[in-house]
N, C-alpha and C positions, 0 to 999 in steps of 0.2 A: 400499533406498536411496530417500530422499526427493528428489523433483525439484520445483522451483517454476518456473513459466513465466508471466511477466507479459506483458500485452498491453494495448492501448488508449491508449498514449501518442500524442503528436502535437503539432501546433502549433495554437494558438488565440489569439484576440484577448483583451485584457483584458476581464473580465466574462463570459467564456465558460465553458463546462463541458466536462469530460471524465470518462469513467468508466474507471478502470483495473480490470483483472481479473488474478487470480493463481490459476492452476490448479495444484493439488498432487497428486502421486502418493502412494500409501501410505495405509494405514488409520488412521494416527495423526493425520491431519488433524483428525478429529472431537474429539480430546481435547487438542488443542494450541491455545494462544493464537497469534493471527496478528497481525503488525505490518506497518505500512508505514513505511518510512524514505525519506529523500531526501538527495541529495548534489549539491552544486555543485562543479564541478572546482576543486581546490585547497583545499577546505574539508572539515571533518569531516562525517561522515554524521549526519543529524539525524532523530530520531524524529518521526513524524507522528501515528500513531494505532495503537490496539490494540483487538482484540476477543477476549474470552476464549472458551473452549470453550462457555460458557453464554450467550454473547451480550452480555455486559457490555462497554461501550465507554469509551474515554477518548481525548482529543485534546490535541495541543500547542496552546498558547494562540494561536499564529499561524494556525491553521486552524479553530479552534473556531467553529461556526456556519456554516461554508462547506463543510466536507468531512464526508462520512458514510461510515463503514466498516460493512460488512455481510458476512455469510457465508452460503453455501448448502452445508450439509453433504452434501446428496444429490449435489451436483456437485463436492464437494471444491474449492470455489472461494471466494476472498475478494475483495471489491470495495472500491474507493475511489471514491465519487462526489465529484467536485470541482466546485463551483459558485463563481461570483464570483471566477474566477481572476485573479491579479495577476502582474505581471512577476516579483516576488520569489518566486513559486511555481515558477519555471523551475528544473528540476533533473532528475537521473536518479532515478526512483522505484524502490525495491526492496521486494519482498515478503520477509517473514521469518517463519519458523515457530519458535516457542520451545517445545521439547518438554519433557515432564516430567522427562526424564533430564538436562536441562541443555544438551543439544546443540542448537545453532542451525543452521538451514538458510536459504540465501539464493537468491533468483532472480538472473537475469542483469541485471535492470534494464530500465526503459523510459523513454525521454526524453520529458519534458514541457516545451514551450517556450511561454511566454506573451509575446506581442509584438504591437504594432500595426504 
């Protein structure tokens, strides 16, 4: 059974930075693409970034140039470095594992609040 545990959320002023972490259990981490999503209460979950098992990355236009996704396969952890944060980045951020079998796993989410 795969478990994903996010950490690193918090409150920050506009222009600030945060680094989210997502620790995964299970050996399939290394062969799985990892995504970050975010969701504002009452709105649909929004995809933010993806990193493939080989390290290729892609980003939503809204975060391109500000956010960086990375992974450490030795630690079974994926990161989201968020710089230049804006109030519209405020959301609950979720880690997602997209496995080769088609089954998705989700973390519990971590709150990010950007406010002055």
